[in-house]
FIPALUM-130673 format. One line per field, with one value per residue (C-alpha): residue number from 1; x, y, z; chain; residue in one letter. Coordinates in steps of 0.05 Angstrom, whole numbers, plus 32768, in hexadecimal, padded with zeros to 4 digits. Example, Ala and Ser with C-alpha at 12.3 -4.5 7.8 and 13.67 -1.06 7.14 Angstrom:
BEGIN
pos	1, 2
east	80F6, 8111
north	7FA6, 7FEB
up	809C, 808F
unit	A, A
code	a, s
END
This chain:
BEGIN
pos	1, 2, 3, 4, 5, 6, 7, 8, 9, 10, 11, 12, 13, 14, 15, 16, 17, 18, 19, 20, 21, 22, 23, 24, 25, 26, 27, 28, 29, 30, 31, 32, 33, 34, 35, 36, 37, 38, 39, 40, 41, 42, 43, 44, 45, 46, 47, 48, 49, 50, 51, 52, 53, 54, 55, 56, 57, 58, 59, 60, 61, 62, 63, 64, 65, 66, 67, 68, 69, 70, 71, 72, 73, 74, 75, 76, 77, 78, 79, 80, 81, 82, 83, 84, 85, 86, 87, 88, 89, 90, 91, 92, 93, 94, 95, 96, 97, 98, 99, 100, 101, 102, 103, 104, 105, 106, 107, 108, 109, 110, 111, 112, 113, 114, 115, 116, 117, 118, 119, 120, 121, 122, 123, 124, 125, 126, 127, 128, 129, 130, 131, 132, 133, 134, 135, 136, 137, 138, 139, 140, 141, 142, 143, 144, 145, 146, 147, 148, 149, 150, 151, 152, 153, 154, 155, 156, 157, 158, 159, 160, 161, 162
east	8562, 8576, 85BA, 85D4, 861B, 862B, 8668, 8681, 865F, 8673, 865A, 8668, 86AC, 8695, 866A, 86A3, 86D2, 869D, 8696, 86E1, 86E5, 86A8, 86C1, 8707, 86EE, 86B5, 86D0, 871B, 871C, 8707, 874E, 8779, 878C, 8771, 87B4, 87B5, 876D, 877D, 87BC, 8797, 875F, 878F, 87B2, 8772, 8766, 8721, 86F4, 872C, 874B, 870F, 870A, 8754, 8751, 8715, 8738, 8775, 874B, 873A, 86F7, 86CF, 8696, 8662, 862D, 85F1, 85B2, 856A, 8573, 85B4, 85DE, 8623, 862D, 866C, 869F, 86DC, 8711, 8736, 8772, 8784, 87BF, 8794, 87A0, 8760, 8772, 8736, 86FB, 86D0, 868A, 8663, 865B, 860F, 8612, 8645, 8638, 8609, 8637, 8649, 8694, 868C, 865F, 8690, 86CB, 86A5, 8696, 86E0, 86F3, 86C2, 86DA, 8724, 8719, 86F7, 8734, 8764, 8780, 8798, 87AD, 878E, 87B3, 87A4, 87BB, 8783, 8778, 8770, 8725, 871F, 874C, 8713, 86E8, 8723, 8731, 86E8, 86EF, 872C, 8766, 87A2, 87CF, 8816, 8830, 8821, 8839, 8851, 885F, 8857, 882D, 8846, 8811, 880E, 8859, 8867, 886A, 882E, 883B, 8803, 87FB, 87D3, 87D8, 87F3, 87C1, 87BA, 8788, 8795, 875B, 874C
north	8A0A, 89D7, 89D9, 89BB, 89B1, 89C6, 89D7, 8A1D, 8A47, 8A86, 8ABE, 8A9B, 8ABA, 8AF9, 8AD3, 8AA4, 8ADE, 8AFB, 8AB9, 8AB6, 8AFB, 8AF2, 8AB0, 8ACA, 8B09, 8AE9, 8AA4, 8AB1, 8AD6, 8A95, 8A7B, 8AB4, 8AFA, 8B39, 8B43, 8AFB, 8B02, 8B42, 8B25, 8AE5, 8B0C, 8B3A, 8B00, 8AE6, 8B03, 8B13, 8AF4, 8AEE, 8AB5, 8A89, 8A99, 8A8A, 8A49, 8A2F, 8A40, 8A18, 89DA, 89E1, 89C6, 89F3, 89D3, 8A03, 89FA, 8A24, 8A37, 8A30, 8A6B, 8A50, 8A83, 8A6A, 8A62, 8A36, 8A19, 89EC, 89F5, 89B6, 89C0, 898B, 8970, 895F, 899F, 89B3, 89FD, 8A1D, 8A0A, 8A43, 8A4A, 8A8B, 8A99, 8A97, 8A4F, 8A2D, 89EF, 89D0, 899A, 89C1, 89B8, 896D, 896B, 8995, 896B, 892B, 8949, 895A, 8913, 88F5, 8921, 8916, 88CA, 88D2, 88F7, 88C2, 88ED, 88C0, 88F4, 8935, 896A, 89AD, 89E3, 89E9, 8A22, 8A15, 8A1D, 89EF, 89B8, 8993, 8990, 8973, 8941, 892A, 8920, 88F2, 8922, 8919, 8951, 8948, 8986, 89CB, 8A02, 8A41, 8A7B, 8AC6, 8AF0, 8B34, 8B67, 8BB1, 8BB8, 8B7E, 8B33, 8B13, 8ACD, 8A9B, 8A50, 8A1A, 89CF, 89A5, 896C, 8932, 88FD, 88BD, 88A8, 885F
up	99CA, 9997, 9976, 9936, 991C, 98D5, 98AD, 98A0, 986B, 9848, 9874, 98B7, 98C2, 98E5, 9916, 9926, 9934, 9962, 9987, 9991, 99AF, 99DB, 99F6, 9A05, 9A28, 9A4F, 9A60, 9A5F, 9AA2, 9AC5, 9ABC, 9AA3, 9ABA, 9A98, 9A76, 9A5D, 9A43, 9A1E, 99FF, 99EB, 99CB, 99A6, 9983, 9964, 991F, 9905, 98D1, 989D, 98C5, 98BA, 9870, 9868, 9890, 9869, 9827, 983E, 984C, 9896, 98AB, 98D8, 98FE, 9918, 994D, 993A, 995E, 9947, 9918, 98F9, 991F, 9932, 997D, 9980, 9951, 9949, 9913, 98FB, 98CE, 9899, 98C2, 98FE, 9925, 994A, 9949, 9969, 9995, 99AD, 99C8, 99D1, 9A1C, 9A16, 99FD, 9A2B, 9A55, 9A21, 9A06, 99C7, 99CF, 99D3, 9996, 996E, 9982, 9970, 992B, 9922, 9935, 9904, 98CB, 98DC, 98D9, 9895, 987C, 9896, 98CE, 9906, 993A, 9950, 9977, 9996, 99C6, 99F8, 9A28, 9A72, 9A65, 9A29, 9A44, 9A69, 9A29, 9A03, 9A3B, 9A3A, 99EF, 99F9, 99F0, 9A1E, 9A38, 9A1F, 9A42, 9A5B, 9A2C, 9A4F, 9A1F, 9A18, 99EA, 99D5, 99E8, 99F8, 99F6, 9A24, 9A28, 9A4B, 9A67, 9A59, 9A52, 9A30, 9A28, 99EE, 99E6, 99B7, 99A5, 997D, 9952, 994C
unit	A, A, A, A, A, A, A, A, A, A, A, A, A, A, A, A, A, A, A, A, A, A, A, A, A, A, A, A, A, A, A, A, A, A, A, A, A, A, A, A, A, A, A, A, A, A, A, A, A, A, A, A, A, A, A, A, A, A, A, A, A, A, A, A, A, A, A, A, A, A, A, A, A, A, A, A, A, A, A, A, A, A, A, A, A, A, A, A, A, A, A, A, A, A, A, A, A, A, A, A, A, A, A, A, A, A, A, A, A, A, A, A, A, A, A, A, A, A, A, A, A, A, A, A, A, A, A, A, A, A, A, A, A, A, A, A, A, A, A, A, A, A, A, A, A, A, A, A, A, A, A, A, A, A, A, A, A, A, A, A, A, A
code	x, x, x, x, x, x, x, x, x, x, x, x, x, x, x, x, x, x, x, x, x, x, x, x, x, x, x, x, x, x, x, x, x, x, x, x, x, x, x, x, x, x, x, x, x, x, x, x, x, x, x, x, x, x, x, x, x, x, x, x, x, x, x, x, x, x, x, x, x, x, x, x, x, x, x, x, x, x, x, x, x, x, x, x, x, x, x, x, x, x, x, x, x, x, x, x, x, x, x, x, x, x, x, x, x, x, x, x, x, x, x, x, x, x, x, x, x, x, x, x, x, x, x, x, x, x, x, x, x, x, x, x, x, x, x, x, x, x, x, x, x, x, x, x, x, x, x, x, x, x, x, x, x, x, x, x, x, x, x, x, x, x
END
């Protein structure tokens, strides 16, 4: 299967929300407990998040399949925050994360952004490291879920653009 990278279009938001949920539920258990996965999934809003982010100037890069169906995406905010990087579980291990991060780098440079930063999950950290991001520290925090506080972690990471 061939993939292409394109920018967000009106009508993509629902598919992106579905990719996020599928990735968290299917891939999340490889590094996080059931409670952590459930809390993580619950804090991600639906399609409205993507519409709002695009309206506020975020660039959303989407990997699409041969039929122009979104299968992975990266969301870059105007300040250099790479807020989301998700791939549908049926399309992992095909280099899409690297392609999306390269596209985000290219566009950030065009906009004069000199530093990118993110909070990468345990699962996404290797993709970011391959793309030149460096871990600045592990972030341990809790997510309020189902009447309790669920401890979880991710990694603060940065990349300086030349």
